[in-house]
C-alpha positions in Angstrom: 36.8 39.0 -63.8 35.6 41.6 -66.4 37.2 45.0 -66.7 34.8 47.7 -67.8 36.1 51.2 -68.6 34.7 54.1 -70.6 32.6 57.2 -70.2 29.1 56.4 -68.9 27.2 57.7 -71.9 23.4 56.9 -71.9 23.9 54.8 -68.7 25.7 52.1 -70.8 28.3 51.1 -68.2 25.8 51.1 -65.4 23.7 48.6 -67.4 26.8 46.5 -67.8 27.6 46.7 -64.1 24.0 45.6 -63.2 24.1 42.7 -65.7 27.4 41.5 -64.2 26.1 41.8 -60.6 23.0 39.8 -61.5 25.1 37.1 -63.1 27.5 37.1 -60.1 30.4 38.0 -62.4 33.3 39.9 -60.7 33.8 43.2 -62.4 36.2 46.1 -62.0 36.7 49.6 -63.5 39.1 52.4 -63.4 39.2 56.2 -63.6 41.6 58.9 -64.9 43.5 60.0 -61.9 43.2 63.6 -60.7 41.0 64.3 -63.7 39.0 67.2 -62.2 42.1 69.2 -61.4 43.6 68.3 -64.8 40.5 69.4 -66.7 40.4 72.7 -64.7 43.8 73.7 -66.2 42.4 73.6 -69.7 38.8 74.7 -69.1 38.6 78.3 -68.1 34.8 78.4 -68.3 33.5 78.0 -64.7 30.0 76.9 -65.8 31.4 74.2 -68.2 33.9 73.0 -65.5 31.1 72.8 -62.9 28.9 70.9 -65.3 31.7 68.4 -66.2 32.5 67.8 -62.5 28.8 67.2 -61.7 28.6 64.8 -64.6 31.8 63.0 -63.5 30.6 62.6 -59.9 27.1 61.5 -60.5 27.4 59.5 -63.8 30.9 58.0 -63.4 32.0 57.9 -59.8 28.8 57.3 -57.8 27.4 54.3 -59.8 30.3 51.8 -59.2 30.6 53.0 -55.6 26.9 52.4 -55.0 27.1 49.0 -56.7 30.4 48.1 -54.8 32.4 47.7 -58.0 36.2 47.3 -57.6 37.9 50.5 -58.8 41.5 50.5 -60.1 42.8 53.9 -58.8 45.9 55.1 -57.0 45.1 55.4 -53.3 47.1 58.6 -53.0 44.8 60.5 -55.4 41.1 60.2 -54.4 39.0 62.2 -56.9 36.3 60.1 -55.3 36.5 62.3 -52.2 35.2 65.2 -54.2 31.7 64.0 -53.7 31.9 60.6 -52.2 33.6 61.0 -48.8 32.0 58.0 -47.2 32.7 55.4 -49.8 34.2 52.1 -48.7 37.9 52.1 -49.5 38.0 48.3 -49.5 36.8 48.5 -53.1 39.8 50.5 -54.3 42.4 48.4 -56.1 45.6 50.5 -55.8 47.6 50.8 -59.0 51.3 50.5 -58.9 54.6 49.8 -60.7 55.8 46.3 -61.7 59.1 46.3 -59.9 60.0 43.0 -61.5 59.9 44.8 -64.9 61.2 48.2 -63.8 64.1 47.0 -61.6 66.5 49.2 -59.7 69.9 49.5 -61.3 72.9 51.5 -60.3 74.4 51.4 -63.9 73.8 54.3 -66.1 75.5 56.2 -69.0 76.8 59.5 -67.8 75.2 62.6 -69.3 72.5 60.5 -71.0 69.0 62.0 -70.6 65.7 60.5 -71.6 62.1 61.3 -72.3 59.6 58.5 -72.6 56.0 59.1 -73.6 53.5 60.2 -76.3 54.3 63.1 -78.7 51.3 65.3 -78.0 50.9 69.0 -77.3 50.3 68.7 -73.6 53.7 67.0 -73.3 55.3 70.3 -74.4 58.1 68.6 -76.3 59.1 71.8 -78.1 60.1 73.1 -74.7 62.1 69.9 -74.1 64.0 70.6 -77.3 64.6 74.2 -76.3 66.0 73.1 -73.0 68.2 70.5 -74.6 69.8 73.1 -76.9 71.2 74.7 -73.7 73.1 71.6 -72.8 73.6 69.7 -76.1 77.4 70.1 -76.0 77.6 68.1 -72.8 74.5 65.8 -72.8 72.7 63.4 -75.1 68.9 63.1 -75.2 66.8 60.1 -76.2 63.1 60.6 -77.0 61.4 57.3 -76.8 57.9 56.0 -77.4 56.4 52.9 -75.8 57.7 49.5 -76.5 59.2 46.3 -75.0 62.6 47.9 -74.1 61.3 51.0 -72.2 62.6 49.7 -68.9 66.1 49.2 -70.3 66.1 52.7 -71.7 65.2 54.1 -68.3 67.9 52.0 -66.4 70.7 53.4 -68.5 69.7 57.1 -68.4 71.3 59.4 -65.9 68.0 61.4 -65.6 64.4 61.4 -66.9 63.1 64.8 -68.2 59.5 65.8 -68.0 58.2 69.0 -69.6 54.4 68.4 -69.4 52.2 71.4 -69.0 50.1 69.2 -66.7 49.5 65.5 -65.9 46.8 63.5 -64.3 49.4 61.2 -62.6 52.5 60.5 -64.7 53.3 56.9 -64.3 56.5 57.2 -66.4 58.1 59.2 -63.7 57.3 56.5 -61.1 58.7 53.9 -63.5 61.9 55.9 -63.8 62.3 56.2 -60.0 61.7 52.4 -59.8 64.7 51.9 -62.0 66.8 54.3 -59.8 66.8 57.0 -62.4 66.3 60.6 -61.1 63.4 62.6 -62.5 63.5 66.3 -63.5 59.9 67.4 -63.2 58.1 70.7 -63.8 56.0 72.6 -61.3 52.4 71.4 -61.6 49.8 70.3 -58.9 50.1 66.5 -59.3 53.9 66.5 -59.2 54.0 68.8 -56.2 51.8 66.4 -54.3 53.7 63.3 -55.4 57.4 64.4 -55.4 58.1 67.8 -53.8 58.2 66.4 -50.3 60.8 63.8 -51.3 62.7 65.5 -54.2 62.3 69.3 -53.9 65.7 69.8 -55.6 64.5 68.1 -58.8 61.6 70.5 -59.4 62.0 73.4 -61.9 59.9 76.1 -63.5 59.2 75.4 -67.1 59.9 79.0 -68.1 63.1 79.2 -66.1 66.2 77.9 -67.9 68.5 78.5 -64.9 66.3 76.3 -62.6 66.5 73.5 -65.2 70.2 73.7 -65.4 70.6 73.9 -61.6 68.6 70.6 -61.3 71.0 69.0 -63.8 74.0 70.2 -61.8 72.5 68.8 -58.6 71.9 65.4 -60.2 75.4 65.3 -61.6 77.0 66.2 -58.3 74.8 63.8 -56.2 74.1 61.0 -58.7 75.3 58.3 -56.2 72.9 59.5 -53.5 69.8 59.9 -55.7 
């Protein structure tokens, strides 16, 4: 199997798809999840947003659907439905979490909080530091990048904190839940779709210190039931 991913500039990926099909080579691709909604948060120009959505549908989404290419994409989020309501879902390879790697554990270090991810502006880490100053006398906070021991870091934390302004999906939060570690997540469209039904008590407004502290109190009181 060949995995092809990248923006379809000058029909490059379409040509690769066609070559693979002609040679009977199995091929798959993937998309950024929830990308149209994610882009809308940062692009306030309606014309530019419409243009990018049009380009995404007809130059990135449609070609592999027409050619029946396997698409690696979470089934819960179907950007494909924006313009491709009748596509065959048999060609969707649902992404997931490796539960052998991110194993559930009941052991954690009390009052230990963690953030795992990139250090970029959209992750809003300055806000994370501001929030931590409110609780630093009682809690510790680990800020971790990616590496071979990420799963162990998640298992031993009492809670995972996310301060992202927006996310396309947020796999780190799912990995945290897979380890049995509660998540503290901000109000944004993707998290409301994924988590609010199941964990409404763990949601907070990024600009509201009290909501954040209340979530922490809830986790501390109910850590055995989360």
